[in-house]
C-alpha positions as CSV (number, residue, x, y, z in Angstrom):
1,M,-12.5,-4.8,7.3
2,Q,-9.3,-6.2,8.4
3,E,-10.6,-7.7,11.7
4,L,-13.3,-9.5,9.7
5,D,-10.6,-10.8,7.3
6,L,-8.7,-12.0,10.3
7,K,-11.9,-13.6,11.5
8,R,-11.6,-11.7,14.9
9,E,-14.9,-9.9,14.5
10,N,-18.3,-11.3,13.5
11,I,-20.4,-9.1,11.3
12,G,-23.5,-9.8,13.5
13,R,-22.0,-8.4,16.5
14,L,-21.0,-4.9,15.2
15,E,-22.7,-2.0,16.7
16,T,-25.0,-0.5,13.9
17,K,-24.0,3.1,15.2
18,K,-20.3,2.4,14.5
19,L,-20.9,1.1,11.0
20,P,-20.5,3.4,7.9
21,K,-23.8,5.2,7.0
22,P,-24.5,3.0,4.0
23,M,-24.3,-0.2,6.0
24,Q,-26.5,1.1,8.9
25,T,-29.7,0.3,7.1
26,M,-28.5,-3.0,5.8
27,N,-29.4,-6.4,7.4
28,D,-26.7,-9.0,8.1
29,N,-26.7,-10.8,4.7
30,Q,-26.7,-7.3,2.9
31,R,-23.7,-6.3,5.0
32,K,-21.8,-9.5,4.3
33,E,-22.4,-8.9,0.6
34,Y,-21.3,-5.4,0.8
35,I,-18.1,-6.3,2.7
36,E,-17.4,-9.0,0.2
37,K,-17.9,-6.6,-2.6
38,M,-15.5,-4.0,-0.7
39,R,-12.9,-6.7,-0.1
40,L,-12.7,-7.8,-3.8
41,K,-12.4,-4.0,-4.7
42,R,-9.8,-3.4,-2.1
43,K,-7.8,-6.5,-3.3
44,K,-8.0,-5.2,-6.9
45,L,-6.7,-1.8,-5.8
46,Q,-3.9,-3.2,-3.8
47,T,-2.8,-5.4,-6.8
48,K,-2.7,-2.1,-8.9
49,I,-0.8,-0.4,-6.3
50,D,1.5,-3.2,-6.1
51,E,2.1,-3.1,-9.9
52,L,2.6,0.7,-9.8
53,V,5.0,0.6,-7.2
54,K,7.0,-2.0,-9.2
55,K,6.9,0.2,-12.3
56,R,7.9,3.2,-10.1
57,A,11.0,1.3,-8.7
58,T,12.2,0.2,-12.1
59,Y,11.8,3.6,-13.4
60,K,13.6,5.2,-10.5
61,A,16.5,2.6,-10.6
62,K,16.8,3.3,-14.6
63,E,16.8,6.9,-14.0
64,I,19.2,7.0,-11.3
65,K,21.5,4.7,-13.2
66,S,21.4,6.8,-16.3
67,L,21.9,10.1,-14.2
68,S,24.9,8.7,-12.3
69,S,26.5,7.5,-15.5
70,K,26.5,11.1,-16.7
71,E,27.1,12.9,-13.6
72,K,28.9,10.9,-10.9
73,N,29.8,13.8,-8.9
74,S,26.4,16.0,-9.2
75,F,24.9,17.1,-6.1
76,D,21.9,14.7,-6.5
77,Q,24.1,11.7,-7.0
78,N,26.0,12.6,-3.8
79,M,22.8,13.0,-1.8
80,V,21.5,9.6,-3.0
81,N,24.8,8.1,-2.1
82,I,24.7,9.5,1.5
83,I,21.3,8.4,1.9
84,H,22.0,4.9,0.9
85,K,25.0,4.8,3.1
86,Q,23.0,6.0,6.2
87,A,20.3,3.6,5.5
88,K,22.6,0.8,5.5
89,T,23.6,1.5,8.9
90,K,20.0,1.1,9.9
91,N,19.6,-2.2,7.7
92,I,17.5,-0.5,5.2
93,N,18.5,-1.7,1.6
94,Y,17.6,0.0,-1.5
């Protein structure tokens, strides 16, 4: 699907045997409709995933902040600090 999105592949040139079973019996127009339907479904799912990732990050930050204020020298907080310090050396930011 990514190849079709990037216009590197033409739906008519795809080998029928390499297509998923539901698409093997479809003609080109049906395949285009099916692919568009799947593309929209995929886009909606990706949007939902992005929203959930943001919510998760917010929740984690909130939890870590509340835990760190309670137990600054806890094992868990020390592990988080070590991981963040090591990540910074690899140019990974949290």
